[in-house]
N, C-alpha and C positions, 0 to 999 in steps of 0.2 A: 910315775910311781905306778907298779903293777895295782890291781884289785887287791888280791891275795896278800900282798904285802900292807897296804893299808889296813884291811880287815885285821890281820894278823895282830896289828901294832893296838889297833883298838880294842882285843880281846885281850890281850898280854896288859894293856893299862887298866883292867877290872872292871871295864865298860863292856856293854852288850850291844851290838847292831845287829838287827835282824830283820825279816820281812813280817809285817804285822799281818797275818791271817785276815783279819775282820776288815783291814780296809785295802789292803794288797800294797801297802806304802813301808819304807824303811822307817824304821823307829829305833832308837836309841836310850837305853836305860843305862844310868850313872854317867852322862856325858861329860860332866865334870871332871872326872877321871881323865879324860884322853886330852894327851897333850897338845897346845895350840897349833902346833907345826902339822902333826897328824890329824887334827880337826880341818885344817885350811887343806889339805892333801885330800882328804876326804870330801869336803866341798868341791873344791876342784874338778872330783873325777866322779861325781855321783851320779851321772848317767850309766857311767861303766859297772859301778859298784850295784845300780839298781838292775841293771841286766842281769849281771852274775846272780844276784838271788831269785831274780824270777824264772833263770834258766835252770832252777833246781827245782821249782812248783811242781813240776810233772815227774820228777825224776823217781826212778825204782827204788823200791827199800833198798835193795843191795847197794845201789849207787850212794844212797844217803848214809847208809853204813859205814860205808867206805871213806866218805866225805868226813865223817864223824871221826873215824880210826887217823885217816891223815891229820885231822887237825889235832886230835890227841897226843898223837907221836911227835908233832913240830911244835907242841905246848901252846898253842894258841887257843883252844876251849880244852877245859878238863871233861874227861867223861868217864867217871869212876866205874859204872857198870862196864862199859868197854874194857877198860885196864884189869878190873880184875879178873874178866874173862880171859883175857891173853897172857894174864898172868898165871892162871891156873891151868890153862890149856896150851903147853908150848907148840904143841902140831899146829895150833891157829895161829899163835905168833910167828911161826917158821913160814906158813902160807902166806900169811900176810907180808912177808919178807918177800917171797915169791911172785907175789903179784906187784910188789914193787919195783922188783928185778924186771918183770917182763915190761912194766911200764917205760923203766929206763932203756931196754933196748929198742923201744919203740921211739926214744928221744926225750923222754921225760927227764930232763935234767935238772931244773930249777924246781924248787916246793913250792913256788910262788906261780907256778904255771897251770892253769886248771888240769888236772890228771886225764880228764875226760877226753882229751883232745889225742891221748896218745893209746888210748885201749884197742885192743884186738881180741881175736877169737880167745887166746890163751889168758889174756887177763881176765877176760868175761868169765871163762869158765872159773878160774880161781874166785873172780869175785863172787860169783853164785855159792861157790862151795863154800866163802866163808859166811855168807848171809846166812846158811844154812845151819852152821855150827853157831852162830851168833843167836839165832832164834832157839835153837837146842838148848844152848846154855841157859839162856833166859828163861826159859820154860822148866828148866829144873829147878826154878827158884833161886837160884846160887847168888 
């Protein structure tokens, strides 16, 4: 089972799995909410899950913002501030769509595949602009 599929099922269950910054280890809040078959898949794929989280440790703020946007739109993790921004600024929402289309042209066909492997100059340019727009919106105090 793909890492993001397992993680999405954990998040959708109401539990939270994350990399604890204190000890650099995987942590889970509300583990009892996770269905047994999902927990079993997580245990069997622990190394891959750990590697995925650690691959984000040194990611740029742009990449992290886009990851959060993807997770919001896939219904995996709610992010009210991002959603409010994209609902308020339709041009930014359309730019996010353009970013996803650019990744799709590079072979991103499955939401459970890490988008980072499909990036190119065009998608990186859109990512940078999206991040600038997100920061500008957040600074407005909206």
